N, C-alpha and C positions, 0 to 999 in steps of 0.2 A: 501493499500499499504506499509506502512512503517512498519508494523509488518512481511509483507512477504520480505520486503527488508533485514530486521534484521535475519530473516531466512534463506535465501539463499546466502548471502554475505560470509558467513563464508566456504561456501560449493564452491562457485566460486573461492574463492581466493585458497584452498586447490589443486583446480583442474588445476591452473595456471600452466604450465609448461615451461621449455626453448623452445621461439618461433624462429621456423627456421627465419632467417636474408638473405633477399634478397641479391646478391652481386649489388653494383653500376653499371650503365650503362655507359661506355665512350659516350658521346655522338658524333655524325658525326661533325669532326673540323669546318665543315662551319658553323653548327648551333651555336656550341659553340663560335666559333669567334662572331656569331652575336649577342647571347645572351650578352657575355662579353662586346662587344661594347656598347652595351646600358647601362649596369651598370657604366661602367666608363666615360662614357656621362655625369652621372649624381648625380656621388656619392659626387663629388666636385662641382655639379651645385647649386648655391643658390637660384636662381629666372629663372622662377617664382615658388612660394612659397605657398602653402595652408598650414596655422599652426593652430593647435586646441589650441589656449591660452588664457587663464584665465587673465585678464589684474587686478591687485590688484594696481595698479597706476600707472602713466606717465612714472615711470624706468622701468616698463615690457613693456613697446614700443621700444623693441629692435631688431635687424637682427636674424634672424634664427641661422646664425653662432656664437652668441653671446650667446644664448639661449641654444641650444643645440649644442655644439660645435664639436661633432663626426658625430651625426645625423643629417646634415642641408640640405642636399641637396634632387634633387632626387623629389622634390613637395612637399613632405611631411615627417614627422618623420617616418612612418612607411615603407615609400618605400625604405627611406634610410638604414636604417636597412634590410633589405631583398636585397637590391641592393649589401651593402657587404657581406650580406651572398653567395648572388649569386657568387662573386668574389671568395672568398673561397671555395666554392666547386668546382668550375671547376679548382681553382688552384690545390686544392688537387688533382682531377682527372686528371689534364692533365698539369701537372709541366713544361711539355717541349713545350705548346704551343707558339704561337706567340705573344700571350697577357699577360703571364705570366709578364714578368717582369712590365709593367707598372698595372698591378693588384698588385702586390707584394709592388709597390711603393705607389699607391693610400692607401693602408690598411695599412702601415706604417707610411703614414703620419698624418692619422684618428685616428689611433689607439697609441692615445699618453697619459701617465699618467695626464697629465694637461688637456685635452680634456675631459678624461672620470671624473675625479673632476667635469667640468664644469656639463656636465649630470647630476652626482649624486647632486649636488646643485640644477640643475632645477627641480628635484623629488622631491626636501624636501621644493619647495616653495607653499606656500599659494593655496587652490584649484586645487591642480595637482595630488588628489588620486586617480583621475579614469584616469587620463591621459594614453592615447593608449590601454587602458583595454576593453578587452585582445588581440587586435590583433595585434598591435605592439608588445607588451608585449611577446606574442607567437613566433613572428619571431626573435624578441631578442633572447628569451631561444632557437629556431632552429639554430643560430648563435652559440651560445656559443656551443649547440650538437655537431657541425660541428666541433669547435675547438677542442672540449673535444676528440672526435674519432680520430684525424687527429695526427697520431705519427710523427710529424715534429717541428724542435726547434721554427721554425717561429710561427706555430700554436700554442706553448706553452706560448712563450713572449706575442701575442697578448691574450690570453685567461685569462695571469697571468693580466696583461694591465686592461683587461675589469671585472675583479671580483668584483672590487667594484661594479658596476652597475649590474652585475649578482645577486649580494646579495640583492640590492633593488627590482630587478624585483621578484625574490622568492620571497620577504617579503609581496609584493601585491598581489601575490596569496591567501599567508597565512592570510592574514585578509580579501581580498574577498570572497572568497570560503565559509566559516563557515555564511555570512550573503545571499548569493545568495539563495534565495527561490524557485527559477524558473529557468529552463534552459531559454536560450535566442535565440529562435528559428526562426534568421531572416537570410537573405543572403547575408548580408554585415559585417562591421568590426565588431560587438558588436556580433556576435554568439558565444555561448559559446564553439560548439562542438568544433569547430576549434580552439579557444583558451585551451581547455582539452587537445586535439589529441596531439599537438606541444606540451607543457608544461610537458605532462605525458611521453614523449619521451625524454626529457632533465633530468626528477628527475630519471630516470632509467640509464641514461648515468651518472650523476653525483653520484649517489647511496644515493639520498635524501629519504629515506623509508619514514620519517614522511607526508611528500607533495605528496608523492605518493600515502600512504593510503587516504590523504584526498582526491586528486584528483580523483581515482578508487571509493571510498564510494561515491562521487558527482554523477559521472555518471553513476554509477547504481540504487542511489536514483532517477535520474532522470529519468533513460530510460530502466531500465529493462522490466517495464510492458507496453512501449510503441507498438501501434500496427496499423497497417494501416493508414503509413504516405501518406499523399496526393500528390506522387509526379506529381501527373496530373496538379497538382496547381501550379507547377513548370515550369520556373522559374519566377522569378518577374522581372519587367522592368530594374532592377537596380543591380541585383545580380551578385556577383562574385562569391559565394557561395552555396551550395545545404543544406538547411536545411536538409531532408531527407538522402541524401548521405553521410552527415558529419558525422552525426548522426551515421549511419551504419561505417563506417571509426572510430570512436570512439570507439563504441562498440567490435567491433575487437579486438581492444588494450588491452582490460580488459576481454573479453570471451574467455574459449577455445574451439576450433573447432567445436565438437560437439554442446556444445550450445549455440554457435555463428550462425550456421545454423539453427536450430530449431527457435534462436529470431528471426532470418532475415525474416524466411516464414511467421512470424506473423507481422512484422513490415512493411515488403515491397512484399506483396503477390504476386504481378502483375510482379515480375520478369520471363519472359518464359524460357521456358527449351527447347528451339525448335533451340538455335543458332542463333536467329535473333537478329540485333542492330537498328533494326528500332520503338522499342517499345520506346524511350526517345531520342527525336529529338532535336538535338542542339540550343542555341542559336543564333538568328539573330541581329547583329547590322547592323542598318540602316545608320547609321551617326556617323562614325569613328574620328570625330574631336570634340563629345560630351565626355565630361570626364567621366559622367556618366553612358551613354548610353554602352561606349565601356567596362562597367564592364560584360557584356555577353560574351566577347571574354574569360574574365578570368574564366567565369563558366565552358565555354566547357573546357578549362584545367584543373581545379580542378575539376570537374566531370569526365575528362578520368583519375585520379592519385585516384580518390574514387573507381570507378567501377574497376580497377586493383587491388586495394586493398583486396578490397570484394572478389574479385574473388579467389584471393591468400589464401585468409581466410579461405576457404571453404575446405571440406574435399576432395580428391582426388576422381573423378568421378561426384561430384555433376554435377544433369544436368542443375543448372543455370549458369554454370560457361562459356558456350560458350556462352552464351548470353549476360553478363557481359562484357565480352570482345571484342565481337561484336559492341555494344555499346560506349565504349573505344574507339574504334581504330573510330569510325567516330567522337566522339566529339575530338580526337586527331588532328586531320587532319583538322578540323575546328578549333582547339584553335591554332593550331602552323601555320597556314596559314595566322593569324591575326597580328601576331608578327614581328613589324616593325619601322622603327626609323622615318619613314613618319610623325606620329602624335605624340607629345608628350606626350599628355594624356594620350596615351595606353602605348607607349615605355617606359615611364619611370617604369613602372611594369610590364607589362606582361611579359618582359624575365625571370623574376623570378619566375613567375608561369611555363612558360615554362621549366626553368632547373630544377625545382622542379620534374616536368613528367619525363622528357625524361632520367635524370639521375637515376630514381627510387626511391628517396628519401624515398619517403614515402613507401615502402617496406622493409627499413632498419630500421624494429621496433625492437629498443632494448630490450633486456627480460625484463621481471617482476623480480623485486629485491625479494630474500627470506623472505624480514620482512614485507612482507605486509599481515594481517590479517583482521579479522571480526571485528566489533567494539563489 
């Protein structure tokens, strides 16, 4: 496998051309307001809070707002990060919306140099090398991608303020990936495909060719020869990401369309060509008050954006496109219907997934840099 990988990678990198970038969709104002309210309700709401925190001494037993003073709300660190991303995303797309002033005030209050210094200090503590890796780190890079792409003085100021933490997070990828011997094929936070996909979007926006090279190389090393992904085994009972579909979503970012089309045929040979959508059933949540079981509402939303992105990456006229989009529509409807403020267990994070879907964020694939070459 390693020999084939080294032979194929240079050719693939030479074939990478400018990828078409989809335009963002401005969501329905009622939906956008609902999603924004979910984030505004939690980005400065400290409790309840579930922290993944290693105590080295009694001094480490402190409130979340002291440990991570920017991203202390929304129940956990990663949800706070993508709650802030949600506000930036919607503020960028809908600057005249009714929630814009409140969103700007929340972002301005939390994105300060003093608070960011506290985050950097936390990351530097003993026992935190794997903190929020890769899920929370990937969402932070998605936040920075959004700020970097937005031509607005506020975004430039916030990006500059967050830059010290951006450096720390990017360096975490540099130290982690060379030592990651195998992909992490699960449907929850540790999944490597999700972490690499969002990080790849960031490196291409930031122009970090060295880290892009590392991510592309690891992606192809892990997945170029994968075949027959057992999609019928999904979802597991607490999934919010599809291991099979997110791998395909990652690979469409690094393979030219003709190569990706062939790879997908071997990887997911069961995608129908008859335009049907019932070949992939949405996940079912029987208890929306259960913070783990409600993950399946998230898998419906993330599957929907995966399916749309996979379809968009196939050559025009590919017979599988209609079935991919039909399944995406079914999952979109199921996922969006579950997004509400009724239960905080789901409301604190599902709005971000819904926003990522309805604004087509996943389809705004930054172009590969010209500096990526084979090993």
